[in-house]
N, C-alpha and C positions, 0 to 999 in steps of 0.2 A: 600946391606938391601933394597928391594924394596921400590920403594917410593911409598905411600898411593895413587896417585892418579890415577897410573897404571893400577889398580884393579876394578875401576870403569866402563873402555871403553875400552871394547879391539879391539875397532878402531883405539886408539891414534896410534900406529904401524905403520899403513897405513898412520894416518894425517903425522905423521913426516918423512914419506918416499918421500911425496911430499911437505912438509918443506924443506928438502936438495935438491930437486931441483928447491926451488925459483932462489938462485944466478944464474943458468946457464941460465935462463930464462930468469932474470932479463936482462940477458948480450947479451942474444939476442933480448931484445925488446929495448936495450939500441941502436943497429945497423939502428933501423926505427924512433927513437924519437928522439929529442934534449930537456932535460932537464934544468930546473933552479930551483935556490934555492928558498924556501919556505917558512916565519916562520907562523907556526899556532900559536896565544896565543890566549886562553879564560880566564877568569873570572866565577870561579864556587865556587858554596857555599855548605856550608854543605859535605864535603866528608870525610870519613869513613878513619878513617885508614888503614883498609886493600881495597879501591876501589882507583882506577886511572883513571880520564881522560883518554880516549881516542880518534882517530877520524879516519872516513872512508870512501871511495868514489869509485867513477865508476871506480878510475885506479888501477893498480896491483899494484904500490907504495902504497896505502892509502888500500888495502887489498879486493878490487873488491866489497865493500860491505856486505863482509864476515864478524860476529862477532869475530871467533878465527884468523881471517885476521887483524884485524886494532891494528892500532898503537899507540902506550901509550906514552902520554905527561909525561915531567920534569916538577916537580913541580919547580919554579922559587921562587912565594913567597906562604906563606901557603893558597890564595887562587886565584892565579896566574899559570897559567901550558903554557909551550910551548916546541914546537919542532921546530927545521929548518931542511929538509928536498929535496927533489929533486921529482920534478913534471913534466910531460909532458909538454911543448912549444910547444904553437900554438894547441892548443885543450882546449876546456870548461871542466874543471874540476868542479865535485861535491861534495860536503862531506858535514858528518854530525860527531856532537861532542856526545860521551856515557860517561856513568861512569861506570867502568864495573871492576871485581876483577880478575885480570891475573893470573890464575893458574901456567900456561905453555906459553908464547907468544908463538903464533902461530900454539897453539894446541887444549888449554881448554880457554876457556874467558868465565866469566856470567857479563851478561847484567843485571845491574844493575835497570838503567832506560836510556833515548837516547834523542836527539830532533825530533819528530814526525811533524814538518810542511810537508805540501802536496808539496811544495817547498824546494829543499834541498836549501844550500848555494851554493855558484859556487862562480868559478874562472875566469873570460875572458880571453880570451888569451892575450891579449894586457895589464892585469892587472899589477901592479910592485906589489912587496913583503911590506909587513908592516914592521915598525920598532918595533926596543922595546920600544922607547920613545914613540912611537903611541899607543893611550887606546884599550887595548883589547877587544876583543869580548866578550859578555854577554851568556853565556850558556844555551839555553832553548830560546833568544829572537830573533826570523827569521821576517824578514820584519812587524816589529811591533807589532807582534803577540808571546808569551810565549807559547809556543807546548814543553813536556815534559810529556811521558809516560814511563808508567812501559819496562823493558824488558820480554821477553817470558822468556819459564821455558825449558832452552835445557841443563841444568847438573843437576841442585837441584831440590828438593821435596817443596812443600808447605802444610804444614799443621795449619788448622782452627780450632780455639778451642772454639765455641761459649756458651755463659752463655745468656740461657733465661727459662724464666717462673718461676723466681726466684729460680735456681738451687741452693742456698748455704743454710745448713740450720747449727747453731749451736745451741747444747743443755744446754750453760750454759747459764744461764739471764744477766750474768755479761755481756754480749757482745749483747745485745738488746741497739737496738735504739744510734748505736756507726760507726763511719764512719768505713767502713773495706775498704779494697784498695789489690787489687787481681794483682800479677808480675807471669807471664810464663816465663820460662827459660830452655832452651834445656839444654839438659846433654849431655855430651859423656859418653857412658856406655863399653867403650876400652880403656884401659889408654895405656899410649904413653911415653917413656920416656923423649921424645921432647916437651912432652903437655904443660907443664910449658908455653914455649914461645909462646904458639901457642890461648892464652885466649882469648874467645871471646868479643867483648864489650861487651855486656848485662852482665858479671861477673866484670867487676871495678868497676859499683858502687853499687853490690847488696850487703845488709848485712847477706844475711842468711850465715852469716859463720859455725851456728854450722849444718847445713846440707846440704853445699856443698864445696867442695874443690875447688882453684881455679883453679888446674889443668883438671877440670872435662869439661870446655868449648869446645865445638867443634868448630871447626877454618871455618869463613866464614859460619857463621848462625849469624842470625837477628832476630828479631820477635818484631812486630807491633801491635797495637790496636784503635780499632777503635769501637764509643760510637754512635748509631741510636738516642740517644738522644742529644745528639751535636749539634749545630749548621756548624761543620765541619765535616759528618761522615766520611770522608777520615782516612784511616791507615796512624800516624803516631808512631814513636819510643814512647818506653814506658819513664816513669820517672821512678825516683830511686825507687820508693816505689809501681810501676806500676799505676794502673786505679782505680779511686774510684768505690765502687759498689753503685749500687742504687736500692732500691726496683722495680721489673717490667721491668727493664734494660733489655736492650740484648748487651750485650758485646761481642765482637768476636779478639781473639788474634790469630795471622797469622807468623807465624814461617816460613821460608827457612832453610834448612838444605841440603847437600850433601848427608848423607847419613839417610836414617830414617828409616833402620831396628838395626841400632845403637845407635840412638838417643830417649832417656826417658823428659820428660815435669815433669818439680818441678815447681808446683802449691803454690807459698807463700802466707799466707793471714797477713796481716799489719793491727791492731788494733790502736786505738787514744785512750790515757789514757781519764777517764772522766774529769781529774782534769789536763788536759797538760798545760801548758805554752805557750805563744805566739810564734812559730819557734821550737818549738818540736817534735821530728821526731818521727811519728810511732812505738809501738814495736813487734816484730814478733813473733805471737800468733800461728801458725802453718803453715805444709803444706799437700803436698798431691803430688806423683809420679803416671805418665801417661804412662805406660810402652810399647816400641813398641808391645808388645805382644797383647795389647789393637786393635791397629790399622791393623783389619785386613783388613776387608773391605773398599773401595771405604770412604763409611761414614756410622754412627750409633752414637751410645751413650753409655756410661758406669757412674757409680755412683762410687764414688772413698770415703775413709773415708778421714779424715781430723784426722790429729793427729798432739796433740801439744809439745811445742819445749820439754816440760817433756814428753815426747811419748807417753801420754796418749789421750783417746778419744775425741775430739773435737768435730766433726761432721760431715758431710757428703756433698758431691759435686755434680751435674750431670754437665756432661761436653759434648756434639755432638760435634762429628770431624767433619769433611772432609780433605782427603788426594788427592793432584791434583799431580799428577805425569807430569815428563818432556814431550816435546813432541818428539814422532820418528821420526820425520823428521828435517832436517835442515832449518831453519830462516836467510832469510838476510836484510838489511835495507833498501833496493832502494825503498818501497813502505810503505804508511803507513796507507793504507786506510780502516786496518781492527778496527781500533777502533775509527777513523774519526766523527769528528760530526761541521758539520758546523755552523759556530755563528751565521748565519740570518738564519736558519731554525726554526723555532718556533715549540714547543709541540702541539700536536694533542689532542683535544676533542674527547675520546671515547664513546659513550652510553653503558653502560654494561647491557645487556638485557632489551637492550631500553633505559628507563629514571634511570634505578635501579633495587635491587632485593626489593623484595615486600613482600616476606615470610620469615620474621623475623621481630625480635623485637624491633629492636632498627636501626633507621636513614632507616627506610624503606620509599621507592619511592610510590609518592601516586596514581601510576596509577601499573596497573597488569603489571607484568615483563612479558618478552617475548610475548608481544601483538602487533597488527596494531598500537592500541593508544598508547600503551609505545614507541613503535620506532618514531610516529609522533610528540608526544613530544619532545623526544630528538631532531630530528629537528629541531623542535621548538624552541631551546633554544641554538640554533650554533655547535651542537655536526656535526662533519668533518666524525664518522665512527658511525654503530651501530652494536654492535655486540649482535649477539641471539644465541641461542642453538636452533637445530635438531639433534631431534631421530629417527631411524628408528625401527618403535615397531614388535611385530614378526610376523606378519601377515603384514609385509613387507608397511606401510601406515606412514611417513614422517609426525612428529608433532612437533611442535615450544615448546619447552618444557624441561628445566635441570635437576629436579631430578629424578632420577628409582621408584617416589610414585608420586602418587596424591594427593592434597590437596583439602581437600574435606569442605567446609561450610556449618555446618546444621543447616539452617534455612529453614524459610514458605516458600510457592510457591512464586515466583517474587519475593521472596528477598535476593538472590544470592550476589547480589553487583556487577553483570558484566556487565558492561556497552555496550551497542550495536556497538559502535566504538571499543572498545576493541576487539572484535573477527571478525569483517566486515567491510570490504568497499566496497563502489563502487564495485558489478557485473554486469559483461555482459548479464548474464543470468543462472538460479539454474540448468542447466542443469547437473552440475557436482553435486549434491545433489542425482540423479541417477546413474550416473556413477559409482558411489562411495558407491552406496545404501546398498551392501551385507558387503563391508566392514566395514560399518559407522555401521549398525546395531549388525556386533557382537563385535564391539569395547565396541559402549556403553554397549552393553549386562554385557559384563565382568564389567562394571564401576558400571553397577547397581546391579550387583548381591554382589560387593563388600560394597556397601550403606546397602543394604538389610542384609549383616550378621551384619555390624557394630549395625546397629539401633537393631537389637535384640539382640544384647549384652548387649544394654543400655536401653532397653524398661522396665526392672526391675527396676533399676534405676532412672531411670525419667519416670513415669508415667505420668505428667502430658504432656508430649509430645508424647504419644501413639497413636494419631489420626493421625500418618502422613502415606502416603500412596505414592505410585510410581509419580503421579502428583507433588509431591513438587518438584522433581528431573527434571523439564521438562526446565528447564535455563540450567543446567548442561548438556541434551541430544542436545538442541541445538548449546551448546558452543563447544561441541564434533565436530560436524559435520559443524560448518561452519568454523570453525579451519583446516577441512582435507578442504572445498572448498578453504581456503583461499591458503592452500599450492599449488592448481595448477598454482597460479600467484604468487610467489615466487619471479619467477626471475625477474617480473617486479616492484619489491618495491625500 
């Protein structure tokens, strides 16, 4: 019977071919270098049952930084891992520890997380190997800093399920104002005779015995959850009954699986009773299934029915999903610049549209957005950068504006509220008006025609304002012309 992981990657045969050549290469290398024994020993916490602490480095004995060639350590104690092996003598050896799922050593390895310090651990040429009586190294702590990051997707696929904008609707009134917990569990749709020995960790503490068989857990899969309302917004493992759902909250469940086309997602709902005693667990109220046939695109949404444990309709839930596929090219652990952030580097203050958006009802800026005055105001309050929007009109005129429609304030003459410095600063001359006179008149005529049309539609409903004439829009005309004039000097801002 063919093993299941052979079916995933057709290049595994080639990888095994090179793996068989490794001993001969090692013999050739032994003629060039003198080797010495070295004890790699590390203290690592929160290692799952299917995970293994490994070591990789810049020499062939440590895998040459390739994840599939990393060397697994042996569990010495529940939290201590070690291995004694040969390394080249009289050579600077660099290495890192990582936590992996070893599907087949030397062929398929999944990196869960690894040490990502800019400068890796190193062994000097004249260093002496540590002993078992010595204090072991601490996983992730290098040069007095803790640097641990997630591994990349080289074999597995990540499926994110997002719950936002109050997606859960329960039709029974008795469930109002109750604590609702949501738990997401991946389910293997293909049954195997040996699957009972390969249960996922997520099924060991699940109480959904009425909706889930113990042998349906996909191997090497795990699910995490994050809430944007928590102080710690990073992903962490689910509790026994999942994550509590609050109104107007955004929950993100992230599942890592090997074969997404064979995986469905069970969404369980746990609700506390109104008269529950302290320490009493919630009861299983209902469930829903998200099938792989729904996940056709990289992202999308679906509305799923929620069924009670008595197989009656309970409500519905809206799910936004995101499917992240593995990288098509190999990665190594030699460099960690991809997600590095210098601790000494502070954040930057960037002025949005100058000093902020002003055309909205809440938290609007005091100065009109996308104007010279707004940019000056942002710089005055210490902004590092100023962001503003530039559009190119159909008649090839650049305009500092954001939307595709013009916001017009219908007020009396000279009361449009456009300050002088909001559209103009000191200029060398007024020659730009003559230079762009034709384009300016064309743009102004378009705006005025729109204004006239709007005013004619409202004149019957507002007879008190029927004395309006074109001169009332003189501030708007000056605004457009000066805006064009300033765009000629936009590079000097």
